[in-house]
N, C-alpha and C positions, 0 to 999 in steps of 0.2 A: 535472449531475445529471438523471437521467431521471425524468419524472413520468408516472404512469399515471392516466388519467381513467377513472372508472367509467362505463360506458355500459350500464346495465341493460337487459335485454330485457323488453319489455312483452308479456305473454302474453295480453292481453285480445283478444276478437274485435272485429271492426269495429263491430257494433251496441253493444257495451259501451263502446268508446271514443267513439263518436258521441254516446251519451247524456250524456257529461260536458261536451260543448261547448255554448256559448251559440249563439244564432241567428247572430250575427256571425262567430263562429269556424267555424260550419258553412259559411257562405257563403265564407269564406276558403279552407277546405279544398277545397270543391267547385271553386273557381277554380284552386287549385294542381293538383288532379287533372286538370282539363280541359286545362290548358296543358302537362301532362307528356306523356311518351311513351305513357301509357295511352289517350289519345284517347277519354275517356269522356264521358258526358252527365250532366246534372243528374239525370235520372230514374234512370239506372243507380246513381248514388251513393245515392239515396233507397231503391232496392230493396235495395242492400247493407246500408244502415243498418237496414232493417226485417226483414232476414233472408229476404227473398223470393227473392233471387238472389245468386249469387256470380260473380266473373269466370270466364270459361270457360277461360282458359289460365293455366298456371303463370307464364309471363312477365308477364302482366298483374297477377296477384296479387302477384308480387314487386315490380313497379313501384309498385303501390298501397302496399305495405308500406314501400317506400323513401320515398315522399312523406309518408305518415302519420307515419313515424318522424322525419323531418326536422321535420314540423309540431309534434309533441309533444316533441321533444328526447330521444327514447329509441329504442333499437333495436327494430324490429318485424319479425316474420317473416311471410311470406305464408301459411304453413301454420297459424299460430296466429290470424292475422287472419281467415282464412276456413277454419275447421276442418272444415266439412262439404262441402268441395269434392270432387268425384269424382276429379279428376285430380291 
């Protein structure tokens, strides 16, 4: 028998998701992002969280979405995570 798991897509932006985390969870997410293929910095994550900047390339946005999605247990898309990105 085949089972289908629901994997809902979370359509919140990065600042909206960030606001729901505790300080400890934020530190864990920063660590996960820094060790991923994004090669980001703590300051870059704070800038994303405060809406000051977004990742410059689509590949980085998609990698961030992959890490965030794994962290929160939901599917996340780079386009909805950073909706105001130019590219």
